[in-house]
Biopython code that builds the backbone (N, CA, C, O; Angstrom):
import numpy as np
from Bio.PDB.StructureBuilder import StructureBuilder

atoms = [
    (1, "MET", "N", (168.767, 57.369, 16.160)),
    (1, "MET", "CA", (169.460, 58.359, 16.740)),
    (1, "MET", "C", (169.652, 59.402, 15.531)),
    (1, "MET", "O", (169.410, 59.202, 14.340)),
    (2, "CYS", "N", (170.148, 60.563, 16.138)),
    (2, "CYS", "CA", (169.960, 61.663, 14.804)),
    (2, "CYS", "C", (171.091, 61.387, 13.815)),
    (2, "CYS", "O", (170.972, 61.696, 12.630)),
    (3, "ASP", "N", (172.227, 60.787, 14.319)),
    (3, "ASP", "CA", (173.329, 60.846, 13.397)),
    (3, "ASP", "C", (173.020, 59.779, 12.098)),
    (3, "ASP", "O", (173.805, 59.726, 11.152)),
    (4, "ARG", "N", (171.933, 59.036, 12.151)),
    (4, "ARG", "CA", (171.443, 58.348, 11.033)),
    (4, "ARG", "C", (170.635, 59.001, 10.107)),
    (4, "ARG", "O", (170.462, 58.413, 9.040)),
    (5, "PHE", "N", (170.087, 60.114, 10.274)),
    (5, "PHE", "CA", (169.273, 60.922, 9.468)),
    (5, "PHE", "C", (169.913, 62.021, 8.703)),
    (5, "PHE", "O", (170.318, 62.950, 9.402)),
    (6, "GLY", "N", (170.101, 62.126, 7.377)),
    (6, "GLY", "CA", (170.690, 63.180, 6.782)),
    (6, "GLY", "C", (170.037, 64.678, 6.844)),
    (6, "GLY", "O", (170.554, 65.739, 6.496)),
    (7, "SER", "N", (168.902, 64.465, 7.328)),
    (7, "SER", "CA", (168.039, 65.782, 7.238)),
    (7, "SER", "C", (168.079, 66.266, 8.813)),
    (7, "SER", "O", (167.258, 67.095, 9.207)),
    (8, "CYS", "N", (168.904, 65.803, 9.545)),
    (8, "CYS", "CA", (168.741, 66.349, 10.873)),
    (8, "CYS", "C", (169.590, 67.642, 10.972)),
    (8, "CYS", "O", (170.703, 67.755, 10.458)),
    (9, "SER", "N", (168.866, 68.744, 11.786)),
    (9, "SER", "CA", (169.425, 69.973, 11.888)),
    (9, "SER", "C", (170.888, 69.955, 12.503)),
    (9, "SER", "O", (171.766, 70.760, 12.192)),
    (10, "ASN", "N", (171.004, 69.087, 13.275)),
    (10, "ASN", "CA", (172.518, 68.879, 13.816)),
    (10, "ASN", "C", (173.158, 70.210, 14.459)),
    (10, "ASN", "O", (174.367, 70.418, 14.360)),
    (11, "ASP", "N", (172.326, 71.068, 15.096)),
    (11, "ASP", "CA", (172.842, 72.147, 15.585)),
    (11, "ASP", "C", (173.332, 72.078, 17.100)),
    (11, "ASP", "O", (172.971, 72.863, 17.976)),
    (12, "GLY", "N", (174.222, 71.001, 17.270)),
    (12, "GLY", "CA", (174.865, 70.778, 18.667)),
    (12, "GLY", "C", (174.307, 69.335, 18.950)),
    (12, "GLY", "O", (173.219, 68.915, 18.558)),
    (13, "THR", "N", (175.169, 68.695, 19.643)),
    (13, "THR", "CA", (174.855, 67.267, 20.101)),
    (13, "THR", "C", (174.496, 67.263, 21.559)),
    (13, "THR", "O", (175.224, 67.806, 22.390)),
    (14, "CYS", "N", (173.292, 66.605, 21.899)),
    (14, "CYS", "CA", (172.938, 66.385, 23.321)),
    (14, "CYS", "C", (172.968, 64.976, 23.610)),
    (14, "CYS", "O", (172.725, 64.072, 22.811)),
    (15, "GLN", "N", (173.310, 64.861, 24.903)),
    (15, "GLN", "CA", (173.339, 63.359, 25.549)),
    (15, "GLN", "C", (172.184, 63.420, 26.537)),
    (15, "GLN", "O", (172.026, 64.220, 27.459)),
    (16, "LEU", "N", (171.360, 62.342, 26.129)),
    (16, "LEU", "CA", (170.253, 62.058, 27.035)),
    (16, "LEU", "C", (170.345, 60.790, 27.899)),
    (16, "LEU", "O", (170.634, 59.731, 27.341)),
    (17, "VAL", "N", (170.123, 60.826, 29.199)),
    (17, "VAL", "CA", (170.272, 59.669, 30.057)),
    (17, "VAL", "C", (168.860, 59.411, 30.368)),
    (17, "VAL", "O", (168.084, 60.292, 30.739)),
    (18, "LEU", "N", (168.537, 58.121, 30.199)),
    (18, "LEU", "CA", (167.196, 57.490, 30.408)),
    (18, "LEU", "C", (167.385, 56.391, 31.478)),
    (18, "LEU", "O", (168.423, 55.729, 31.487)),
    (19, "ARG", "N", (166.396, 56.184, 32.384)),
    (19, "ARG", "CA", (166.356, 55.269, 33.247)),
    (19, "ARG", "C", (165.101, 54.222, 33.263)),
    (19, "ARG", "O", (164.017, 54.718, 33.569)),
    (20, "ASN", "N", (165.131, 52.956, 32.994)),
    (20, "ASN", "CA", (164.035, 52.162, 32.991)),
    (20, "ASN", "C", (163.743, 52.129, 34.235)),
    (20, "ASN", "O", (164.613, 52.080, 35.105)),
    (21, "ARG", "N", (162.172, 52.159, 34.540)),
    (21, "ARG", "CA", (161.625, 52.221, 35.755)),
    (21, "ARG", "C", (161.450, 50.835, 36.327)),
    (21, "ARG", "O", (161.352, 50.645, 37.540)),
    (22, "VAL", "N", (161.411, 49.848, 35.408)),
    (22, "VAL", "CA", (161.270, 48.472, 35.768)),
    (22, "VAL", "C", (162.660, 47.914, 36.469)),
    (22, "VAL", "O", (162.812, 47.529, 37.628)),
    (23, "THR", "N", (163.604, 47.991, 35.422)),
    (23, "THR", "CA", (164.916, 47.324, 35.725)),
    (23, "THR", "C", (165.878, 48.274, 36.697)),
    (23, "THR", "O", (166.670, 47.804, 37.514)),
    (24, "GLY", "N", (165.684, 49.581, 36.484)),
    (24, "GLY", "CA", (166.593, 50.513, 37.218)),
    (24, "GLY", "C", (167.768, 50.852, 36.288)),
    (24, "GLY", "O", (168.509, 51.793, 36.569)),
    (25, "MET", "N", (167.966, 50.070, 35.134)),
    (25, "MET", "CA", (169.207, 50.337, 34.320)),
    (25, "MET", "C", (169.052, 51.688, 33.548)),
    (25, "MET", "O", (167.940, 52.089, 33.205)),
    (26, "GLU", "N", (170.143, 52.340, 33.300)),
    (26, "GLU", "CA", (170.334, 53.536, 32.556)),
    (26, "GLU", "C", (170.733, 53.367, 31.214)),
    (26, "GLU", "O", (171.419, 52.381, 30.945)),
    (27, "MET", "N", (170.380, 54.261, 30.219)),
    (27, "MET", "CA", (170.809, 54.082, 28.869)),
    (27, "MET", "C", (171.030, 55.501, 28.418)),
    (27, "MET", "O", (170.313, 56.399, 28.858)),
    (28, "VAL", "N", (172.094, 55.761, 27.469)),
    (28, "VAL", "CA", (172.502, 56.907, 27.013)),
    (28, "VAL", "C", (172.150, 57.068, 25.599)),
    (28, "VAL", "O", (172.489, 56.171, 24.827)),
    (29, "GLU", "N", (171.529, 58.070, 25.164)),
    (29, "GLU", "CA", (171.062, 58.187, 23.725)),
    (29, "GLU", "C", (171.852, 59.687, 23.126)),
    (29, "GLU", "O", (172.283, 60.482, 23.962)),
    (30, "HIS", "N", (171.958, 59.911, 21.989)),
    (30, "HIS", "CA", (172.624, 61.145, 21.508)),
    (30, "HIS", "C", (171.820, 61.669, 20.490)),
    (30, "HIS", "O", (171.598, 60.969, 19.502)),
    (31, "HIS", "N", (171.395, 62.690, 20.573)),
    (31, "HIS", "CA", (170.349, 63.553, 19.619)),
    (31, "HIS", "C", (170.893, 64.879, 19.407)),
    (31, "HIS", "O", (171.643, 65.445, 20.202)),
    (32, "CYS", "N", (170.432, 65.419, 18.156)),
    (32, "CYS", "CA", (170.797, 66.922, 17.931)),
    (32, "CYS", "C", (169.624, 67.732, 18.885)),
    (32, "CYS", "O", (168.737, 67.019, 19.353)),
    (33, "LYS", "N", (169.597, 68.949, 19.137)),
    (33, "LYS", "CA", (168.764, 69.599, 19.887)),
    (33, "LYS", "C", (167.274, 69.561, 19.443)),
    (33, "LYS", "O", (166.362, 69.621, 20.268)),
    (34, "ALA", "N", (167.067, 69.459, 18.113)),
    (34, "ALA", "CA", (165.803, 69.562, 17.616)),
    (34, "ALA", "C", (165.102, 68.050, 17.986)),
    (34, "ALA", "O", (164.000, 67.972, 18.527)),
    (35, "HIS", "N", (165.805, 67.027, 17.658)),
    (35, "HIS", "CA", (165.252, 65.720, 17.983)),
    (35, "HIS", "C", (165.306, 65.433, 19.452)),
    (35, "HIS", "O", (164.526, 64.588, 19.889)),
    (36, "LEU", "N", (166.124, 66.029, 20.253)),
    (36, "LEU", "CA", (166.043, 65.940, 21.648)),
    (36, "LEU", "C", (164.786, 66.108, 22.277)),
    (36, "LEU", "O", (164.330, 65.295, 23.080)),
    (37, "VAL", "N", (164.119, 67.337, 21.861)),
    (37, "VAL", "CA", (162.802, 67.793, 22.302)),
    (37, "VAL", "C", (161.848, 66.881, 21.823)),
    (37, "VAL", "O", (160.860, 66.837, 22.556)),
    (38, "LEU", "N", (161.799, 66.135, 20.846)),
    (38, "LEU", "CA", (160.764, 65.066, 20.421)),
    (38, "LEU", "C", (160.979, 63.872, 21.157)),
    (38, "LEU", "O", (160.011, 63.213, 21.537)),
    (39, "ARG", "N", (162.355, 63.461, 21.442)),
    (39, "ARG", "CA", (162.608, 62.285, 22.357)),
    (39, "ARG", "C", (162.110, 62.518, 23.764)),
    (39, "ARG", "O", (161.418, 61.650, 24.296)),
    (40, "VAL", "N", (162.423, 63.661, 24.419)),
    (40, "VAL", "CA", (161.945, 63.891, 25.799)),
    (40, "VAL", "C", (160.419, 63.761, 25.718)),
    (40, "VAL", "O", (159.858, 63.050, 26.551)),
    (41, "TRP", "N", (159.743, 64.361, 24.825)),
    (41, "TRP", "CA", (158.269, 64.236, 24.720)),
    (41, "TRP", "C", (157.697, 62.693, 24.646)),
    (41, "TRP", "O", (156.660, 62.319, 25.193)),
    (42, "GLU", "N", (158.541, 61.910, 23.896)),
    (42, "GLU", "CA", (158.146, 60.637, 23.713)),
    (42, "GLU", "C", (158.432, 59.954, 25.113)),
    (42, "GLU", "O", (157.591, 59.149, 25.511)),
    (43, "VAL", "N", (159.376, 60.168, 25.773)),
    (43, "VAL", "CA", (159.804, 59.368, 27.140)),
    (43, "VAL", "C", (158.886, 59.899, 28.045)),
    (43, "VAL", "O", (158.551, 59.072, 28.894)),
    (44, "GLU", "N", (158.351, 61.019, 28.159)),
    (44, "GLU", "CA", (157.449, 61.582, 29.148)),
    (44, "GLU", "C", (156.053, 60.627, 29.057)),
    (44, "GLU", "O", (155.351, 60.322, 30.022)),
    (45, "ARG", "N", (155.876, 60.311, 27.918)),
    (45, "ARG", "CA", (154.566, 59.653, 27.621)),
    (45, "ARG", "C", (154.667, 57.940, 27.827)),
    (45, "ARG", "O", (153.694, 57.189, 27.887)),
    (46, "ASP", "N", (155.970, 57.576, 27.910)),
    (46, "ASP", "CA", (156.217, 56.279, 28.142)),
    (46, "ASP", "C", (156.226, 55.896, 29.742)),
    (46, "ASP", "O", (156.964, 56.446, 30.560)),
    (47, "GLU", "N", (155.452, 55.048, 29.992)),
    (47, "GLU", "CA", (155.485, 54.698, 31.404)),
    (47, "GLU", "C", (156.636, 53.831, 31.933)),
    (47, "GLU", "O", (156.777, 53.682, 33.147)),
    (48, "ASP", "N", (157.354, 53.331, 31.159)),
    (48, "ASP", "CA", (158.660, 52.576, 31.643)),
    (48, "ASP", "C", (159.774, 53.262, 31.815)),
    (48, "ASP", "O", (160.665, 52.809, 32.532)),
    (49, "LEU", "N", (159.901, 54.545, 31.138)),
    (49, "LEU", "CA", (161.211, 55.174, 31.292)),
    (49, "LEU", "C", (161.070, 56.737, 31.898)),
    (49, "LEU", "O", (160.073, 57.445, 31.762)),
    (50, "ASP", "N", (162.217, 57.076, 32.546)),
    (50, "ASP", "CA", (162.283, 58.418, 33.210)),
    (50, "ASP", "C", (163.546, 59.105, 32.552)),
    (50, "ASP", "O", (164.573, 58.473, 32.303)),
    (51, "VAL", "N", (163.378, 60.494, 32.285)),
    (51, "VAL", "CA", (164.705, 61.259, 31.880)),
    (51, "VAL", "C", (165.520, 61.511, 33.121)),
    (51, "VAL", "O", (165.058, 62.212, 34.021)),
    (52, "VAL", "N", (166.746, 60.950, 33.204)),
    (52, "VAL", "CA", (167.557, 61.210, 34.244)),
    (52, "VAL", "C", (168.289, 62.606, 33.941)),
    (52, "VAL", "O", (168.449, 63.408, 34.861)),
    (53, "ASP", "N", (168.699, 62.864, 32.736)),
    (53, "ASP", "CA", (169.651, 63.999, 32.436)),
    (53, "ASP", "C", (169.600, 64.352, 31.029)),
    (53, "ASP", "O", (169.346, 63.534, 30.145)),
    (54, "ALA", "N", (169.859, 65.647, 30.824)),
    (54, "ALA", "CA", (170.060, 65.819, 29.244)),
    (54, "ALA", "C", (171.161, 67.005, 29.250)),
    (54, "ALA", "O", (171.063, 68.063, 29.872)),
    (55, "THR", "N", (172.075, 66.656, 28.542)),
    (55, "THR", "CA", (173.491, 67.500, 28.523)),
    (55, "THR", "C", (173.766, 68.099, 27.299)),
    (55, "THR", "O", (173.589, 67.288, 26.390)),
    (56, "THR", "N", (174.120, 69.169, 26.917)),
    (56, "THR", "CA", (174.663, 69.587, 25.633)),
    (56, "THR", "C", (176.151, 69.252, 25.427)),
    (56, "THR", "O", (176.934, 69.795, 26.206)),
    (57, "LEU", "N", (176.597, 68.512, 24.577)),
    (57, "LEU", "CA", (178.095, 68.161, 24.544)),
    (57, "LEU", "C", (178.765, 69.137, 23.494)),
    (57, "LEU", "O", (178.203, 69.418, 22.436)),
    (58, "ARG", "N", (179.834, 69.565, 23.807)),
    (58, "ARG", "CA", (180.748, 70.444, 22.996)),
    (58, "ARG", "C", (181.250, 69.550, 21.795)),
    (58, "ARG", "O", (181.684, 68.410, 21.956)),
    (59, "GLN", "N", (181.158, 70.125, 20.690)),
    (59, "GLN", "CA", (181.953, 69.476, 19.505)),
    (59, "GLN", "C", (183.310, 69.733, 19.299)),
    (59, "GLN", "O", (183.623, 70.913, 19.142)),
    (60, "SER", "N", (184.165, 68.896, 19.265)),
    (60, "SER", "CA", (185.578, 69.058, 19.111)),
    (60, "SER", "C", (185.875, 69.613, 17.700)),
    (60, "SER", "O", (185.193, 69.157, 16.782)),
    (61, "SER", "N", (186.809, 70.538, 17.420)),
    (61, "SER", "CA", (187.238, 71.032, 16.322)),
    (61, "SER", "C", (188.027, 69.831, 15.329)),
    (61, "SER", "O", (188.200, 70.015, 14.124)),
    (62, "ASN", "N", (188.412, 68.738, 15.961)),
    (62, "ASN", "CA", (189.022, 67.693, 15.422)),
    (62, "ASN", "C", (187.807, 66.751, 15.032)),
    (62, "ASN", "O", (188.162, 65.725, 14.452)),
    (63, "SER", "N", (186.552, 66.884, 15.219)),
    (63, "SER", "CA", (185.584, 65.859, 14.983)),
    (63, "SER", "C", (185.422, 65.861, 13.353)),
    (63, "SER", "O", (185.624, 66.829, 12.620)),
    (64, "VAL", "N", (185.027, 64.602, 12.979)),
    (64, "VAL", "CA", (184.961, 64.361, 11.579)),
    (64, "VAL", "C", (183.361, 64.219, 11.368)),
    (64, "VAL", "O", (182.651, 63.610, 12.169)),
    (65, "THR", "N", (182.929, 64.783, 10.327)),
    (65, "THR", "CA", (181.475, 64.620, 9.951)),
    (65, "THR", "C", (181.323, 63.775, 8.766)),
    (65, "THR", "O", (182.212, 63.909, 7.926)),
    (66, "SER", "N", (180.351, 62.895, 8.500)),
    (66, "SER", "CA", (180.189, 62.066, 7.497)),
    (66, "SER", "C", (178.967, 62.385, 6.737)),
    (66, "SER", "O", (178.655, 61.707, 5.757)),
]
sb = StructureBuilder()
sb.init_structure("model")
sb.init_model(0)
sb.init_chain("A")
sb.init_seg("    ")
for serial, (resi, resn, name, xyz) in enumerate(atoms, 1):
    if name == "N":
        sb.init_residue(resn, " ", resi, " ")
    sb.init_atom(name, np.array(xyz, "f"), 0.0, 1.0, " ", f" {name:<3s}", serial, name[0])
structure = sb.get_structure()
């Protein structure tokens, strides 16, 4: 995920919801906008996953960055 990389552009956080085609289970990932594009491209090439939704999350003024 993006928050593990110090070189991330971090120009806004996006929530990506994926569904496993085999199990039907959904999972949520968080990425900056730049890495979201790459992750969606990866998922489109993966036969086991579908993109359900991608949403930009608003950052709170109270959030702490590390």
